[in-house]
C-alpha positions as CSV (number, residue, x, y, z in Angstrom):
1,M,71.8,87.9,98.3
2,N,69.8,84.8,97.6
3,P,68.7,82.6,100.7
4,S,70.6,79.5,99.6
5,L,73.9,81.5,99.3
6,E,73.3,83.1,102.7
7,L,72.8,79.6,104.2
8,Q,76.0,78.4,102.6
9,L,77.9,81.3,104.1
10,K,76.6,80.5,107.6
11,T,77.7,76.8,107.4
12,L,81.2,77.2,105.9
13,P,84.0,75.0,107.3
14,S,87.0,76.4,109.1
15,E,89.6,74.0,107.7
16,P,92.1,74.8,104.8
17,G,90.7,74.3,101.4
18,V,89.6,75.7,98.0
19,Y,86.4,77.7,97.3
20,R,84.7,78.2,93.9
21,Y,82.2,80.9,93.0
22,Y,79.5,80.4,90.4
23,D,77.1,82.8,88.7
24,K,73.3,82.3,88.1
25,N,74.1,80.5,84.8
26,D,76.4,78.1,86.7
27,Q,79.5,79.5,85.1
28,L,82.6,79.3,87.2
29,L,83.7,82.9,88.2
30,Y,86.6,82.4,90.5
31,V,88.7,79.7,92.3
32,G,90.5,80.6,95.5
33,K,92.5,78.9,98.3
34,A,92.4,79.6,102.0
35,K,94.1,78.6,105.2
36,H,90.7,79.2,107.0
37,L,87.8,78.8,104.5
38,K,85.2,80.5,106.6
39,K,87.2,83.7,107.3
40,R,88.4,84.0,103.7
41,V,85.1,83.5,102.0
42,L,83.2,85.8,104.4
43,S,85.8,88.6,103.8
44,Y,84.3,88.9,100.3
45,F,80.9,89.7,101.6
46,N,81.7,92.6,104.0
47,K,80.7,96.2,103.1
48,N,84.3,97.6,102.8
49,L,85.5,95.6,99.8
50,P,88.6,97.0,98.1
51,G,88.5,97.5,94.4
52,Y,85.5,97.9,92.0
53,R,86.4,94.6,90.2
54,I,86.0,92.6,93.3
55,K,82.6,94.3,94.0
56,I,81.5,93.4,90.5
57,M,82.5,89.8,90.9
58,V,80.8,89.4,94.3
59,S,77.6,90.9,92.9
60,K,77.5,88.0,90.3
61,I,77.9,85.2,92.8
62,A,74.9,82.9,93.0
63,R,76.4,79.9,94.8
64,L,79.7,78.6,96.0
65,E,81.4,75.2,96.5
66,T,84.2,74.3,98.8
67,T,86.7,71.4,99.0
68,I,88.6,70.7,102.3
69,V,92.2,69.6,102.1
70,N,94.9,68.7,104.6
71,S,97.1,71.8,104.3
72,E,97.4,75.2,102.8
73,Y,100.0,73.8,100.3
74,D,97.5,71.2,99.2
75,A,95.0,74.0,98.7
76,L,97.5,75.8,96.5
77,L,98.1,72.8,94.4
78,L,94.3,72.1,94.0
79,E,93.6,75.7,93.2
80,N,96.4,75.7,90.5
81,N,95.0,72.6,88.9
82,L,91.4,73.9,88.8
83,I,92.5,77.2,87.4
84,K,94.4,75.5,84.6
85,E,91.5,73.2,83.9
86,H,88.6,75.6,84.0
87,R,90.2,79.0,83.3
88,P,87.8,81.1,85.5
89,F,87.2,84.7,84.3
90,Y,88.4,86.4,87.5
91,N,91.6,84.3,88.1
92,V,95.1,85.3,87.1
93,L,96.6,82.9,84.6
94,L,100.1,82.3,83.4
95,K,98.8,82.6,79.8
96,D,101.8,80.9,78.2
97,D,100.6,78.3,75.7
98,K,103.9,78.1,73.7
99,T,105.5,74.7,73.3
100,Y,109.1,75.0,74.6
101,P,112.0,72.9,73.4
102,W,113.6,70.0,75.3
103,I,116.9,68.3,74.9
104,C,116.2,64.6,74.4
105,I,118.5,61.7,75.1
106,K,116.7,59.0,73.2
107,N,116.0,55.7,74.9
108,E,117.9,53.4,72.5
109,S,121.1,51.6,72.1
110,F,123.8,54.2,71.4
111,P,121.4,57.1,72.2
112,R,121.0,60.1,70.0
113,I,120.8,63.6,71.5
114,F,118.6,66.2,69.8
115,L,116.3,69.1,70.4
116,T,112.5,68.5,70.3
117,R,109.2,70.1,71.2
118,N,107.4,66.8,71.4
119,V,107.7,64.8,74.7
120,I,107.0,61.1,74.1
121,K,106.7,58.8,77.0
122,D,109.0,56.0,75.7
123,G,111.6,55.9,78.4
124,S,113.7,58.7,76.8
125,E,115.3,61.4,79.0
126,Y,114.0,65.0,78.5
127,Y,115.8,68.0,79.9
128,G,114.2,71.4,80.0
129,P,112.0,72.9,78.8
130,Y,114.1,75.8,77.6
131,A,112.3,79.2,77.6
132,K,114.5,80.3,74.6
133,V,115.7,78.1,71.8
134,R,119.1,79.8,71.4
135,P,120.7,78.7,74.8
136,A,119.6,75.1,74.1
137,K,121.2,75.2,70.6
138,I,124.4,76.6,72.0
139,L,124.5,73.8,74.5
140,L,123.9,71.1,71.9
141,D,126.6,72.7,69.6
142,T,129.0,72.7,72.5
143,I,128.3,69.0,73.2
144,K,128.8,68.1,69.5
145,H,132.1,70.0,69.4
146,I,133.3,67.9,72.3
147,Y,131.9,64.5,71.6
148,K,131.4,62.4,68.4
149,L,127.9,61.1,68.6
150,R,125.8,59.4,66.0
151,T,123.0,61.3,64.2
152,C,121.5,58.5,62.1
153,N,118.2,56.8,63.2
154,L,119.4,53.2,62.6
155,N,118.3,50.5,65.0
156,L,121.8,49.8,66.4
157,S,120.8,46.7,68.4
158,P,123.7,44.4,69.3
159,S,122.3,41.6,67.1
160,K,122.1,43.8,64.0
161,I,125.6,45.2,64.6
162,A,126.9,41.6,65.0
163,E,125.2,40.6,61.7
164,G,127.1,43.4,59.9
165,K,123.8,44.9,58.6
166,Y,125.2,48.5,58.5
167,K,128.1,50.3,56.9
168,V,129.7,53.6,58.2
169,C,128.4,56.7,56.4
170,L,129.9,60.1,55.5
171,E,129.6,61.3,59.2
172,Y,132.3,58.7,60.1
173,H,134.6,59.7,57.2
174,I,134.5,63.4,58.2
175,K,135.2,62.4,61.8
176,N,131.8,63.4,63.3
177,C,131.0,59.8,64.4
178,E,133.1,56.9,65.8
179,G,131.2,54.3,63.8
180,P,129.3,52.3,66.4
181,C,127.2,50.8,63.5
182,E,130.2,48.7,62.5
183,N,131.2,48.1,66.1
184,L,134.2,50.5,65.8
185,E,133.1,52.1,69.1
186,S,132.1,50.0,72.1
187,K,128.8,50.6,73.9
188,E,130.7,51.1,77.1
189,D,132.7,54.0,75.6
190,Y,129.6,55.5,74.1
191,D,127.6,55.3,77.3
192,E,130.5,56.9,79.2
193,K,130.2,59.9,76.9
194,I,126.4,60.0,77.4
195,D,126.9,60.0,81.1
196,A,129.3,63.0,80.9
197,I,126.8,64.8,78.6
198,R,124.0,64.3,81.2
199,G,126.2,66.1,83.7
200,I,126.9,69.0,81.3
201,I,123.1,69.4,80.7
202,K,122.5,69.4,84.4
203,G,125.3,72.0,85.0
204,D,127.8,69.4,86.4
205,F,131.0,69.5,84.3
206,R,133.2,67.2,86.5
207,K,132.6,63.9,84.6
208,A,133.0,65.6,81.2
209,K,136.3,67.2,82.2
210,E,137.5,64.0,83.7
211,Y,136.7,62.0,80.6
212,L,138.4,64.5,78.3
213,V,141.5,64.7,80.5
214,N,141.8,60.9,80.5
215,Q,141.4,60.8,76.7
216,M,144.1,63.5,76.3
217,M,146.6,61.7,78.6
218,K,145.9,58.4,76.8
219,M,146.7,59.9,73.4
220,A,149.8,61.7,74.7
221,S,151.2,58.6,76.3
222,N,150.8,56.8,72.9
223,L,152.6,59.7,71.3
224,K,149.5,60.7,69.4
225,F,150.1,64.4,70.0
226,E,147.9,65.8,67.3
227,E,144.9,63.8,68.7
228,A,145.8,65.0,72.2
229,Q,145.8,68.6,71.0
230,I,142.3,68.1,69.4
231,I,141.0,66.8,72.8
232,K,142.7,69.8,74.5
233,E,140.8,72.2,72.3
234,R,137.6,70.4,73.1
235,L,138.4,70.8,76.8
236,D,139.0,74.5,76.3
237,I,135.5,74.7,74.5
238,L,133.9,73.1,77.6
239,E,135.7,75.3,80.0
240,D,134.7,78.4,78.0
241,Y,131.1,77.3,78.0
242,Q,131.2,76.7,81.8
243,A,132.8,80.1,82.4
244,K,130.1,81.9,80.5
245,N,127.3,80.1,82.4
246,T,128.8,80.2,85.9
247,V,127.3,83.4,87.3
248,V,126.9,82.4,90.9
249,N,128.9,80.7,93.6
250,P,129.6,77.1,92.6
251,N,128.6,76.0,96.1
252,I,125.0,77.1,95.4
253,D,123.6,73.8,94.2
254,D,120.1,72.6,93.3
255,V,118.3,75.9,94.0
256,D,115.3,77.6,92.4
257,V,115.3,81.4,92.4
258,F,112.3,83.8,91.9
259,G,112.4,87.5,91.3
260,M,109.4,89.8,90.8
261,T,108.3,93.3,90.0
262,S,104.8,94.7,89.4
263,D,102.7,97.7,88.6
264,E,99.0,98.5,88.7
265,T,98.0,96.2,85.9
266,A,100.5,93.3,85.9
267,A,103.2,91.4,87.7
268,Y,106.4,90.1,86.1
269,V,108.0,87.0,87.5
270,N,111.5,85.6,86.7
271,F,112.7,82.1,87.5
272,F,116.2,80.7,87.6
273,K,117.0,77.0,88.0
274,I,120.5,76.7,89.4
275,R,122.6,73.5,89.4
276,N,126.2,73.3,90.5
277,G,126.6,77.1,90.4
278,N,125.1,77.4,86.9
279,I,121.9,78.9,85.7
280,I,120.6,76.1,83.5
281,Q,117.1,77.6,83.1
282,S,115.9,81.2,82.9
283,F,112.2,82.0,82.4
284,T,110.2,85.3,82.7
285,T,106.5,85.7,82.3
286,E,103.9,88.5,82.6
287,I,100.8,87.9,84.8
288,K,97.8,90.2,84.4
289,K,96.1,91.5,87.6
290,I,92.4,91.0,87.6
291,L,91.2,91.5,91.2
292,E,93.9,93.8,92.6
293,E,95.9,90.7,93.7
294,T,98.9,91.3,96.0
295,D,102.4,90.4,95.0
296,E,102.4,87.6,97.6
297,D,99.2,86.1,96.0
298,I,100.7,86.2,92.5
299,L,104.1,84.8,93.5
300,E,102.5,81.9,95.3
301,E,100.6,81.0,92.2
302,A,103.6,81.5,90.0
303,L,105.9,79.5,92.3
304,I,103.8,76.3,91.9
305,E,103.0,76.8,88.2
306,I,106.6,77.5,87.1
307,R,108.1,74.7,89.2
308,Q,105.6,72.3,87.6
309,K,106.3,73.6,84.1
310,F,110.1,73.1,84.4
311,G,109.9,69.9,86.4
312,S,111.8,71.3,89.3
313,D,112.1,69.3,92.6
314,S,114.7,71.5,94.3
315,K,114.5,71.5,98.1
316,E,115.6,75.1,98.4
317,V,113.8,78.1,96.9
318,L,115.2,81.7,97.1
319,L,112.5,84.5,97.2
320,P,112.5,88.3,97.2
321,F,110.0,88.4,100.1
322,H,108.2,86.0,102.5
323,L,105.2,84.0,101.6
324,S,102.7,82.6,104.0
325,V,102.5,79.2,102.3
326,E,104.7,76.3,103.4
327,I,105.8,73.6,100.9
328,P,106.5,70.2,102.4
329,N,110.3,69.3,102.4
330,V,111.2,72.6,100.7
331,K,112.9,75.5,102.3
332,L,111.6,78.9,101.3
333,I,114.4,81.4,102.0
334,V,114.5,85.2,101.7
335,P,118.3,85.8,101.7
336,K,119.6,89.0,103.4
337,V,123.2,89.1,102.4
338,G,125.8,87.2,100.3
339,D,125.7,85.4,97.0
340,K,122.2,84.1,97.5
341,K,121.0,87.7,98.0
342,R,122.8,88.8,94.8
343,I,121.2,86.0,92.7
344,V,117.7,87.0,93.9
345,E,118.6,90.6,92.9
346,L,119.8,89.4,89.5
347,S,116.4,87.6,89.1
348,E,114.5,90.7,90.0
349,K,116.6,92.7,87.5
350,N,115.6,90.2,84.8
351,A,111.9,90.7,85.8
352,K,112.3,94.5,85.6
353,E,114.0,94.4,82.2
354,Y,111.3,92.1,80.9
355,R,108.7,94.6,82.1
356,L,110.4,97.5,80.4
357,E,110.6,95.5,77.2
358,K,106.9,94.7,77.3
359,L,106.0,98.4,78.1
360,K,108.0,99.6,75.1
361,Q,106.1,97.1,72.9
362,V,102.7,98.3,74.3
363,Q,103.8,102.0,73.7
364,I,104.2,101.2,70.0
365,V,101.2,98.8,69.5
366,D,98.7,100.4,71.9
367,P,99.7,104.0,72.9
368,E,96.3,104.6,74.6
369,R,96.8,101.7,76.9
370,H,100.4,102.9,77.6
371,T,99.1,106.4,78.5
372,N,96.4,105.0,80.8
373,R,98.9,102.9,82.6
374,I,101.3,105.8,83.2
375,M,98.4,108.1,84.4
376,S,97.3,105.4,86.8
377,E,100.8,104.9,88.1
378,M,101.3,108.7,88.6
379,Q,98.0,108.9,90.5
380,K,99.1,106.2,92.9
381,L,102.7,107.4,93.5
382,L,101.8,111.1,93.9
383,R,98.8,110.3,96.2
384,M,96.3,112.0,94.0
385,P,92.5,111.6,94.1
386,V,92.4,111.6,90.2
387,E,94.7,110.8,87.3
388,P,96.9,113.8,86.2
389,R,95.6,114.1,82.7
390,H,96.3,117.9,82.7
391,I,99.6,118.9,84.3
392,E,101.0,122.5,84.5
393,G,104.7,123.2,85.3
394,F,106.2,126.6,86.4
395,D,109.8,127.9,86.3
396,N,111.3,131.4,86.9
397,S,114.1,132.7,84.8
398,N,116.3,135.8,85.5
399,I,119.9,136.8,85.6
400,Q,120.9,139.1,88.5
401,G,117.3,140.2,88.7
402,T,117.1,141.6,85.1
403,N,114.3,140.9,82.7
404,P,112.6,138.2,84.8
405,V,110.1,135.9,83.2
406,S,108.0,133.0,84.5
407,A,107.1,130.1,82.2
408,C,104.0,127.9,82.4
409,V,104.0,124.8,80.3
410,V,101.0,122.4,79.9
411,F,101.1,118.6,79.4
412,K,98.0,116.7,78.5
413,D,98.0,112.9,78.8
414,G,101.7,113.0,79.4
415,K,102.5,115.0,76.2
416,P,103.3,118.7,75.7
417,S,100.4,120.9,74.6
418,K,102.5,123.8,73.3
419,A,99.5,125.9,72.2
420,D,98.7,126.3,75.9
421,Y,102.1,127.5,77.0
422,R,102.2,130.9,78.6
423,I,104.9,133.5,79.6
424,F,104.4,135.8,82.6
425,H,106.2,139.1,83.2
426,P,106.1,139.9,86.9
427,K,104.2,143.1,87.7
428,T,104.5,143.5,91.4
429,V,108.0,142.0,92.1
430,E,111.2,144.0,91.8
431,G,114.6,142.2,91.4
432,A,115.4,138.5,91.8
433,N,112.8,137.2,94.2
434,D,111.8,133.7,93.1
435,F,109.3,133.2,96.0
436,A,107.3,136.4,95.4
437,T,107.4,135.9,91.6
438,M,106.0,132.4,92.0
439,E,103.3,133.6,94.3
440,E,102.2,136.3,91.8
441,V,102.3,134.1,88.8
442,I,100.3,131.3,90.3
443,Y,97.7,133.7,91.5
444,R,97.4,135.4,88.1
445,R,97.3,132.1,86.2
446,Y,94.5,130.5,88.1
447,K,92.5,133.7,88.9
448,R,92.2,134.1,85.1
449,M,91.3,130.5,84.5
450,L,88.6,130.7,87.2
451,D,87.2,134.0,85.8
452,E,87.1,132.6,82.2
453,G,85.7,129.2,83.3
454,E,88.6,127.2,81.9
455,D,89.3,123.6,83.0
456,L,91.8,123.5,85.8
457,P,94.8,121.1,85.9
458,Q,94.8,118.1,88.2
459,L,98.5,118.6,89.0
460,I,100.7,121.6,89.3
461,L,104.5,121.1,89.3
462,I,106.8,123.8,90.8
463,D,110.5,123.8,89.8
464,G,112.1,124.3,93.2
465,G,112.0,123.2,96.8
466,K,110.0,124.0,99.8
467,G,110.2,127.8,99.4
468,Q,108.8,128.0,95.9
469,L,106.2,125.4,96.8
470,S,105.0,127.3,99.9
471,S,104.7,130.5,97.8
472,A,102.6,128.8,95.2
473,V,100.4,127.2,97.9
474,K,99.7,130.7,99.4
475,S,98.1,131.8,96.1
476,L,96.0,128.6,95.8
477,K,94.7,129.2,99.3
478,L,93.7,132.8,98.4
479,L,91.8,131.4,95.4
480,G,90.2,128.6,97.3
481,L,91.9,126.0,95.2
482,Y,94.2,124.4,97.8
483,G,93.2,120.8,98.3
484,K,91.3,120.8,95.0
485,I,94.4,120.6,92.9
486,T,97.5,118.5,93.7
487,I,100.6,120.6,93.8
488,V,104.2,119.4,94.3
489,G,107.7,120.8,94.0
490,I,110.7,119.1,92.4
491,A,114.2,119.9,93.6
492,K,116.8,119.2,90.9
493,R,119.8,118.2,93.0
494,L,118.4,114.9,94.3
495,E,115.2,114.9,92.3
496,E,113.2,115.2,95.5
497,I,109.4,115.5,95.3
498,F,108.0,117.8,98.0
499,F,104.4,117.9,99.1
500,P,102.8,120.9,101.0
501,E,102.9,120.6,104.8
502,D,105.1,117.5,104.6
503,S,108.8,117.8,105.7
504,I,109.8,114.4,104.2
505,P,110.3,114.4,100.4
506,L,109.4,111.5,98.1
507,Y,112.2,109.8,96.3
508,L,111.0,108.0,93.1
509,D,112.9,105.2,91.4
510,K,115.3,106.7,88.8
511,K,113.7,104.5,86.1
512,S,110.1,105.4,87.2
513,E,108.0,106.7,84.3
514,T,106.3,109.1,86.8
515,L,109.7,110.7,87.6
516,K,110.5,110.9,83.9
517,I,107.3,112.8,83.1
518,L,107.9,115.2,86.1
519,Q,111.4,115.8,84.9
520,R,110.2,116.4,81.4
521,V,107.6,118.9,82.6
522,R,110.3,120.6,84.7
523,D,112.9,120.7,81.9
524,E,110.4,121.9,79.4
525,A,109.3,124.8,81.7
526,H,113.0,125.7,82.2
527,R,113.7,125.6,78.4
528,F,110.7,127.7,77.5
529,G,111.4,130.2,80.2
530,V,115.1,130.6,79.4
531,R,114.3,131.1,75.7
532,H,111.9,133.9,76.4
533,H,114.2,135.4,79.0
534,R,117.1,135.6,76.4
535,T,114.8,137.1,73.8
536,R,113.6,139.8,76.3
537,R,117.2,140.5,77.4
538,K,118.3,140.8,73.8
539,N,115.4,143.2,73.0
540,S,116.2,145.2,76.2
541,T,119.8,145.6,75.0
542,I,118.7,146.8,71.6
543,K,116.2,149.2,73.0
544,S,118.7,150.7,75.4
545,E,121.0,151.6,72.5
546,L,118.2,153.3,70.5
547,E,116.9,155.1,73.6
548,E,120.2,157.0,73.7
549,I,119.2,158.9,70.6
550,P,117.8,162.4,71.6
551,G,114.2,162.9,70.6
552,V,113.4,159.1,70.0
553,G,110.8,157.6,72.2
554,E,109.5,154.0,72.9
555,K,106.9,154.1,70.1
556,T,109.4,155.1,67.5
557,I,111.8,152.4,68.6
558,E,109.1,149.7,68.5
559,L,108.0,150.8,65.0
560,L,111.6,150.7,63.7
561,L,112.3,147.2,65.2
562,S,109.0,145.9,63.8
563,K,110.0,146.9,60.3
564,L,113.8,146.5,60.3
565,K,114.2,143.8,63.1
566,S,117.7,144.8,64.3
567,V,119.9,147.8,65.3
568,K,122.4,146.8,62.6
569,R,119.8,147.1,59.8
570,I,118.7,150.4,61.2
571,K,122.3,151.7,61.1
572,E,122.7,150.4,57.5
573,S,119.4,151.9,56.2
574,N,119.5,154.9,53.9
575,L,117.6,158.1,54.6
576,E,114.8,157.2,52.1
577,T,114.1,154.0,53.9
578,L,113.9,155.6,57.3
579,E,111.6,158.4,55.9
580,E,109.2,155.8,54.5
581,I,108.8,154.3,58.1
582,L,109.0,157.4,60.3
583,G,108.6,160.5,58.2
584,K,111.2,163.2,57.3
585,S,111.9,164.8,60.7
586,K,112.4,161.6,62.8
587,A,114.3,159.9,60.0
588,A,116.7,162.8,59.8
589,V,117.5,162.6,63.5
590,I,118.2,158.8,63.4
591,Y,120.2,159.0,60.2
592,E,122.3,161.9,61.5
593,Y,122.9,160.0,64.8
594,F,124.4,156.9,63.1
595,N,126.0,158.5,60.0
596,G,127.0,162.0,61.1
597,N,130.6,163.0,61.6
């Protein structure tokens, strides 16, 4: 550590603020926030740093800068702005440079309403942005079905309308516009429609419904029943749109909701903006982890960034877990029960589905990265010292103790390696004794691998519960391999994962890729074992029939089966065919047995 950096560390302030790390070339490496600058910065320079990436970053630090602020929230805002401006190498970023569409109510006389990606500061109203174009288009189409609005770009100033400068166009004649250009619609009536439309965009349907009901009643009272029916149909369209978008309690008003899921490499954050019980915004993003950031760190960053992106000023934010940061005049709530809890769960579900979608895309585009991620996840969940690149699974097959076989299947990088599959016929076990069979087979398998200098697996999977697992562990201990290879058992009923010397099983998420690979290894071992068990049982039945022939031994039976494949074909063979295989004397005995009177 250079002397100037060492001096800076000794004189750090204790207030909340932002710190910035620079390398020897004065390149910004990292921007961070802290409630207590001195404690936070010094934590990077202790000897027990978690994660190799953090150690690499710290080794590059040549100098640091700090900025003191009034509160932790101010530090979070400043950190967010500096990250967006400078994009430091070691900071997580919401790398989302797409331009999202907005619904614009143009600042003009008789405002037009349209979709745009360009926000112009001319006094126009912009609602959004919309993370997906389709919901915005559906909303605009709904509005156009209900209200007749102008689409032309004429300057409909009162003076020009009074001068009679314009004439109605085709839109008027096909009844898509009320003709404000010829003063056929008053500005007061038009503005009343715009006011109702604002409410619809914000998720408040009360004014729109009230306007349509008044129009319908007015038409009906003037005996204009056809026009009243048309307005009734528009009201139905509005109510149908509202029904499809009201997914939470209507009493939940002006609330932001965040859901999150994460894995070793990335976090996935979903955001709902809720107004009047309607989700009027839904947005999900992926955030790559760089320095083993915690979920709390990432959600704090995402909370500020996403609220700024969507222009939210809600005073209530629902979260899946507690954050240390406090936002002035905003309640951060982690709901425990009720509708608010359910909407957070819905947000988390959206984040999980988005993650699965991304992982499927990676699997197609970059299968190596997909495999690396799964191996890393398995290492973490199964408490392994290394990634399970080589997995071996074992299963015993027998029926009432007859013709027992034990199957060993091999998976490499999460995929079956069928050339390495093995079948074992127990030599020291009589009858149906799964525990003793497992103990024998595990010993034979790894004794031979040790003797022949083969690469051992990182993970052994036993199909069964504690009993089969304990039997396998005995053999590993005899071979001196216990503790060097991770071994687990999987019980089929509840998909429990058992570890040696641990009475409490591990329950993995049903959608976990780790569980899916373990299930696939288990199922493949079962399939492979059952197939060979059936073959052996079938051969045993065939042999038992041939063994009843006087004077015919095992070698003769094996020779016949190798040439003719089945008892049926042996029965149907003529004497000449049998003589070619066995010679005259043996052939005569067999032919006489099947064909004699």
